[in-house]
C-alpha positions in Angstrom: 39.4 -27.4 93.6 41.1 -29.5 90.9 38.1 -29.1 88.6 38.4 -25.3 88.8 42.2 -25.5 88.2 41.7 -27.9 85.3 39.0 -25.7 83.8 41.2 -22.6 84.1 44.1 -24.4 82.5 41.9 -25.6 79.6 40.6 -22.1 79.0 44.2 -20.7 79.1 45.4 -23.3 76.7 42.5 -22.9 74.3 42.9 -19.1 74.2 46.6 -19.5 73.6 46.0 -21.7 70.7 43.5 -19.2 69.2 46.1 -16.5 69.6 48.8 -18.5 68.0 46.5 -19.6 65.1 45.6 -15.9 64.4 49.2 -14.9 64.6 50.1 -17.5 62.0 47.4 -16.5 59.5 49.2 -15.9 56.2 48.9 -12.4 54.7 47.9 -11.9 51.1 50.8 -12.3 48.7 50.6 -8.7 47.6 51.6 -7.5 51.1 53.7 -10.4 52.4 57.3 -9.7 53.4 59.0 -13.1 53.3 62.4 -13.3 55.0 61.8 -10.2 57.1 61.5 -10.2 60.9 58.9 -8.3 62.9 60.5 -5.5 64.9 57.3 -4.0 66.3 53.5 -4.0 65.8 51.5 -0.9 66.8 47.8 -0.3 66.7 46.6 3.0 65.1 43.5 5.0 65.9 42.8 8.1 63.8 41.3 9.4 60.6 42.0 9.3 56.9 41.6 13.0 55.7 39.9 13.6 52.4 39.6 16.8 50.3 36.8 17.7 47.9 38.4 18.1 44.4 37.5 17.9 40.8 38.1 14.3 39.5 39.4 13.5 36.0 35.8 13.6 34.7 35.4 17.2 36.1 32.9 16.1 38.8 33.7 16.9 42.4 34.7 13.9 44.5 36.5 13.1 47.8 40.3 12.6 47.2 42.6 11.1 49.9 44.8 13.8 51.4 46.6 12.3 54.4 46.4 10.1 57.4 46.5 11.3 61.0 46.6 8.7 63.8 47.9 7.9 67.2 50.1 4.9 67.5 49.4 2.7 70.5 51.1 -0.2 72.3 49.1 -1.9 75.0 46.7 1.0 75.0 49.4 3.7 75.6 50.4 6.3 73.1 53.9 5.6 71.7 53.9 7.6 68.5 52.1 9.2 65.6 51.3 8.5 62.0 50.9 11.4 59.5 51.4 12.6 55.9 54.3 11.2 54.0 53.4 8.6 55.1 55.5 8.9 58.3 55.5 6.9 61.4 57.3 8.5 64.4 58.0 6.7 67.7 58.4 8.5 71.1 62.0 7.5 71.1 62.5 9.9 68.2 63.1 7.2 65.6 60.9 7.5 62.4 60.4 6.1 59.0 58.8 7.2 55.8 57.3 4.7 53.4 56.1 4.3 49.8 53.3 1.9 49.0 54.4 -1.1 46.9 51.5 -3.5 47.4 47.9 -3.6 48.6 45.1 -6.0 49.4 41.4 -5.3 50.0 40.2 -4.6 53.6 37.7 -7.0 55.2 34.6 -4.9 54.2 33.9 -2.3 51.5 34.2 0.5 54.1 37.7 -0.5 55.1 40.8 1.0 53.6 43.1 -1.5 51.9 45.9 -3.4 53.6 49.3 -2.1 52.4 52.9 -3.1 52.1 55.2 -0.1 52.1 58.9 0.1 51.5 60.8 2.4 53.8 62.4 5.2 51.7 63.9 7.2 54.6 64.6 6.6 58.3 66.0 8.7 61.1 67.1 8.2 64.7 68.6 5.3 66.5 65.5 4.0 68.3 63.3 1.0 67.7 62.3 2.0 64.1 66.0 2.3 63.0 66.8 -0.3 60.4 63.1 -1.0 59.6 62.8 -1.8 55.8 59.1 -2.6 55.4 55.8 -1.5 57.0 52.6 -3.4 56.6 49.1 -1.9 57.3 46.8 -4.8 58.3 43.5 -5.3 60.2 42.0 -2.1 58.8 38.6 -0.9 59.9 36.9 2.1 58.4 38.7 5.0 56.7 37.0 5.0 53.3 35.1 8.0 52.0 33.8 7.9 48.5 31.3 9.7 46.3 30.5 13.2 45.3 31.1 16.3 47.5 29.7 19.8 47.1 32.4 22.4 48.0 35.9 22.3 46.4 38.6 22.6 49.0 36.4 21.3 51.9 37.8 18.5 54.1 36.3 15.5 55.8 37.7 12.9 58.1 36.9 9.2 57.9 37.7 7.4 61.2 39.8 4.3 60.9 41.9 1.9 62.9 44.7 -0.5 61.7 47.7 -2.4 62.9 51.1 -1.4 61.6 53.8 -4.1 61.5 57.4 -2.8 61.2 59.8 -5.3 59.7 63.6 -5.6 59.1 65.4 -7.7 56.5 67.4 -10.6 57.8 
């Protein structure tokens, strides 16, 4: 029995060190928020919505319109993310952000990682006082190239983690 217990303990310790190593991976400078404390991290599953429009060269191309995603904590829905960009928690607190920095996603199909400064907040819940939002660990969401019908829409599925931070 001690061998089983020791093996289980070794597995537990090694998985904990892997988790702590990944949690300490530094973010790219362009989206880092030094001196800010994490309030909450939520996982998002949804789509980036694109519209077919004439580009500056006159050719039709997919242009980003808005995000639409469910915010999850431990697999349970706790909010939503939508145009603005807005993040709304089920406790009625919400923030709106403006992108101030970005870094490439892991693959060419991934939307960029972002740093957003909060420009407006409401409510007294968990998102109150949040000053910065980071979008990290993106997967999917990009849609590029020509399209055929102006005014048509297309969704590109994506997932990401949103980290909500507060100064001091």
